[in-house]
N, C-alpha and C positions, 0 to 999 in steps of 0.2 A: 315038290316043295324042296327048297334049298335053304340051308342056313349058311351064313358066312361071317367072317370076322373082318372088321375094318378098324383103322386107327384114326381118331379125330384129335388133331393137335396133341398127340402123345397119349391120349386116353383111349383105352380099348373100347371099341364100339361093336357089340354083338347084335346083329340084326337077324330076326326071324321073320322073313317076309311072308305074310299070310294073305292069300287071295280068298275070295268068297268060298272056294271049295277047300277050306283048310283041313289039314289032318289033325289028329289029336296030339297032345303033348308027348305021348310015348313015341310018336313017329319022328320027333325032332332030332336032328343030328347037327353037329357043328363042323363046318368045313373051313379050315384056315385058308386064307387067300394071301398070296404074296403081297407085301406092301412096298416093295422097291420097284420102281419103274425108271426107265431111262427118261430123263428130262433135259430140256435145253434151257432157255432163259427162264427166269423166275415166273411162275404162273400167278396171275391175279384173278380176282373174282370176275373182272371184265372178260378175261380169257375164257372162263367157264361159261359165261353167258354166250359169248360168241361160239364156243364149241357146241353147246346144246342147240343153238339156233341153226348152225351149219348142218348138224346131223339131221335135225327135223326137216330142214329145207331140202337136203339131198334126197331123203326118202320121199318127201312130198313130190319133188320134181320127177322122181322115177315112177310115181303111182298116180299120174294125172291129177295132181293137186290134192291128193289125199294122203294122210299119214296112216299107214296100215299097222295094226298091232293085233297080236293073237296071244291068248293064254290058254290054260287048260280047259276053260269052259266056253269061250266065245271068241269071235273075231270082231274087230272094231275098225271102222273107217272114220278118221277123225281129222279135224282142222285146228290149227294153232289158234288159241285165244290170247294167252299171255304166258310169259315166263315170270315165275315168282322170284324176282331179283333178291328179295329179302331172305330167301332160303338157300341161295347158291353157296356151296361150300367146297373148300379144298380139304379133303379128308386126310390125304397123305401126299407125299411127292408122287405125282402121276396118277392120283385117284381123286375123283371129283363127284359131287352130288348136285342134282338140279331137280326142281319141282316145277311142273308145267301144267297149265290148263289146256285141254284139248276137247273140242266139242263134236258131237255127232251131228248129222244133218237134221235131226229132230230136236236139237237144242239141249240134249243131255250133256253136261260138262263133267269130264273126268279129270280129277287131280292126279297126275301121273308122276311117279318118282323115277328118276333116271340116275344110274351110276355110270361113270365114264372113266376110261383110261387114256393115257397118252401124254403128249407134250402140250405146251401152251398153244401152239399153232396147229396141232394135229391130234384131235381127240376122237374117240369112237365109243359108242354106247356098249356097255357090257351087260347091263341088266335093266329091265323096264318093268315097273310094278304099278298097278292101279291102286291108288291110295284112297281116293274119295269119289263118290258119285253125287253130283249136285250138292256138294258140301257135306255129305254124310260119309264118315270114314269107314273103311273096311278094317283098319288097324290104327293104333296110336302108339306113340313112343312112351316108354317108361324107363326109369333109371333104378338100377340096383344099388345096394349099400356100398358095393365096391366101385361105384361110379361108372360102371359099364351100362350101356344103353341097349334096349331090345324093343321089338315091336310085339304088341298083343292084339288079338282080334277084338273088334268092337261089334257088339250086337247091333244090327241095323234097326235103329229106333225111328219112331215117327217124329216129324217136325211139328206135331200138333201143339205141343207145349209152347212153341215159339210163334204161334198164330197161324200156322199153315195147315190146311186140309188138302191133301193130295187126292187125285182121282176125281171124285164128284162130291157135290154138296147140294142139298135141297132144303128150301126154307120158304116161309111166308114172310114177306117184307112189307112194312107199312111206312108210308111217307105222309106225314101230317103237317099241315100249315095252319097256324092259329092266326086268324085275321084280327087286326086291331079295330078300335072304334073308327069308323069311316064317316067323315063329315063332308068330304069333297070327292068328286069322281076319281076313281083309281083304276089301275090296270095291273095284271099279274101274269107273269110267264114262269112256268116251272117245267122240269124235265119229265118225260115219260120214257121209262125203260123199254127197250125193244129186244126182241129175240135176234140172235146172230149165231155164228158157228159154235160159240162157246157158252151161250146161255139161252135157255128156253124160258120165255117170260109169258105167263098167263095173267092177264089183268082180271082180278077177281072183283074188285069194286072201285069205282071212282065217284066219290060223293062230293058234289059241289054245293054251295049254299042254296042255289036255286037250280032246278033241273033244266037241262037243255039251253043254258045260257053261256056255255063255254064252247070253244072250238079246239081242235087238235091241228097244229100247224106242222109243217116240215121246213127246215132251213135247206136252201138249195145246195149249199156247198158241201155239207156233211151228212145231210139226210137225217138229222136228229128229229125226233118227234117231240113237240112242245105243247103243253097245255096253255091256253090263253083265255083270259076272262076279263071283262070290264065290270068293275064293282061299283056299287052305290051304297048309300047309308043303310039300306035294308040288309046288307051283308055284314054289318058290324058284328065283331066278336063271335063270328061263326068260324067254321074250319073247312078246309079242303082235305079229304083223306083219300089216299090211293093205296090199294092193297094188291100185291102181286104174289103169285106162286112162282118160284124160280128154281129151275134145275140148272146148276152151273157146273161146267167142266174145267179142270185145271188147264191153263193155257200154256202152250209151248210154241216155238217158232212155226209159222204157217205161211203158205203162199196166199197171194191176193189176186183173185181173178179180175177184179175191177181196179187195176193198178193206175194210180194217178199221182206220180211222185212229185210233180212240180209244186203242188200246194204244200208239200211237206219239206220243201227245200227253201221256200221263201219266208220272209219275216212276217211276224204278227206285231200288233201294237206293243206288247210287252215281251216279245221274243225277237230281239234284234238279230240280224245276220249282217255283220259288219267286220271291219278290220280289228276291232278290239277283241271280238270273240274268235275270229279266224287266227289271229296271232297267238292267243292263249291256247287254242286247240292245237295249233301246230307245235307249240312249245311242249305241250303234254305228250303229243304223239311222238315227237322226235325223242324225247327223254325216254319213252318206253320202247323205242325202236319198233313201233307198230307199223306193219307193212300194209295189210289189207283192211277193208272196212270193218271186219269183225274184230280184229285186233285193235284197231283205232277206237271203235266204240267201247271196247273193254277198258282201254286206257282212260277215256273220258269218264266212263262210269266209275272207275276207281278214284279218279281225281275228285269228282263230286262227293263220293262216299267219304273220302278221307278229309276233305277240306270244308265241308258245310256242317254246321252244328244244328241239330234239330232243336228248335226253341220257338215257342209261340210268343214272340216279343217283337217290338218294332213294327215295321211295315210288312208283317208276314201275311200269307194267305192271298196275296194278289197275283202271284205268279210272275213277278217282274224279274226277268233274268239279270238286268243291270243291278238291281238291288241285291239279289242273291250273290252275284259275282263280287260286289264290293263289301257287303256286310258279312258275307259268309255265314248266314244264319237264316232260319225260316222253317216252314213246315213242308209237307210233301209238294206243294205247288212250287216253292222256290227250288227244291232239289231237282224236280223234273224240268222246270223252265230253263234252269242253267244248263242242264244236259242237252236239251233240245236246241238251244241257241248255239252251243258249242258244236254239236253234231252237224246241224245244218250249215254252220260256217265252215265246217271241214268237208262239206259235200256229201254228208250222210243224211238221207231222209229220216225224219223223226217226227212223231206226233204224240198228242196229249189226250188222255181220257180221264173221266172222273166218275165216281160212284160211291160205294160204301163198302168197307171191309166188315165181314160178318165174324163176330167173335168165335174162336174155335174151342174155348175152354168152358163154354156154357151153351145151353140150347134155347135160350129165350132172353128177352129183356131189351133194354135200350141200347143204342149205338151212339157213340160220342162223335158225331159229325161225319162229314164226307171224307173220302180218301181218293187220291189221284195217282196216276202212274203214267208210264210212257212206253213207246215202242220205237225201234229204229229198223231200217231196212238194210239187209246185207245178205249176200249169198242167195238172192232171189226169194227171200222170206222176210216177214216182219218178226222181229225178236222182242218179246215183252221184257221190260225191266221195271223194277220197283226199288229205287235208289234210297228213298227215305227209310224203308223197312230194312234194307241192307245195312244202313247206317245204325239203326237201332239194334239189330241182331247180326253182329258181324259173322256169326257162325253160318248165316244163311246168305252171305254175300254172293256166293257162287250160285246158289239156287235162284236168287232173284235176278240173275243175269241170264235171261232166257225162259223164265217161268213167272206166271201169276197163279196163285193158288185158287182152288175151287170156291173158297168161302169169301166171295165178294159179288157185288152186283154192279154192272156198268149202267150209268144213266145216259151220258152223252159223251161225244168225243169232238176234238177240235177246239180251236181258240178263235175269238172274234166271230162268234155265231150271229148270223143276221136272219132272224125270222121276219115274216111280214104279217102284221105290222111289227116294226122295230121299236124297241124302247126309246124314249126321248133321250136317254143317256148314251145311245149309240149301240154299236155291236156289243154283244154279251161276251165278256172276257172268257168265262167258261161257265157252264150251267150245272150247278149242283144244288145250291139253295135258290129259292125263288127270286126273281127280279120283280120287285113291287114298287110301283110309282104312284104318287099322289100329285095330281096336277103337274106331272112331268118330272117330279123330284123323287129320286130313289130313297126308299126307306127299308130298313131291315125288319123282317117279320119273323117271329119265333117259328122254328121248324124242328120237328122231332122225327127221328128214325127209330124203328124197333123191328124185332124179328122173332120168329118161332121156328126152330129147326124141325124139319120133318124127319123123324127117326124111323127105323125099321118097324117099330111097334105102331107107328101112325099110318103106315102104308097099307 
């Protein structure tokens, strides 16, 4: 553990850099560091950004594409995700600060603080410190009465209060559709959740108005399972109830043994891939100086997070990327549709999924509607993202780039879903709520979600 002194624009900056294996206050010592360096031309923030990028690129080139870092407790093999241009600083003549996101192969993202020395065109790293892991800090900055700054350790707290359950979650989930009065022939399609690598789904009950009159379909493109039933007046004002027992794991980047990237690079009805989106994507990527797919995806993720306002107004909830791009507002469908169109237009495969988020701050009750998210493909893995949640909780923006929490259930994935038989209205945009048609005309039907968490006492 080292302490050292820096000057920030003439103000003394005392930093006590504490890693997870911190010593006690009695172990702290202050080491003064010379503040005068040989400099050439006047250094700018752009020079600092170039300096940190060149240092990372040089080490990455010498380590087969990996940025290697070691501290007192562990070794890390990392890849650049982004440079926090908003935090780049000139501390003194010849002394600089940079904050950078670097990711492991498993998708854990470290916020790393770098201190550099040197000239505008020739900088080298003098100190490297892990600041955050998936958005949770090891230390934070505080200011004393004499205006000096220092760092203090932060107890690693759970993200549960911000809606995230890490590790695993287990719950009973109920999906209920209340049928209206039926006077003419009607048809209904609704999603059936399936097990995959991240959720184990046990179907406990499937109660339809009359037994053995429904069928379970599969759409050929995405292999979603879909409940289908033809309804008559005898089914009026009854309900369809599906109850699952779900064990869900937190999702991080993962390989796909059944890789078919072409369908995640081409357009959907409301997810264009065209010059409008490729031009915008290129502008965003160029501005962020993003080199590879991972950096580029982060640049697009940050753009959507920063520029779309979460609001359930206007034409929200359709997942129309053009609307999201122009109106810059919407719910989770607009956030992720815009990201997917931008990513695909930049040559990055991306896909859509929908389900429900399970509340983390209570163990039972109703759920206020569906939730959706996305994934993109980079470094031979699918990377989960949840941009609307990152927008709501900026403290979790790093976490949601590469993670989906355990407290959710996935119903279906993909857009323009085509079951057989297909609704009269055409391919299903995305399947969360039922598609219900009377004489070929779509009608909204009331749908309720609820859950009961399975706690240790229940097992």
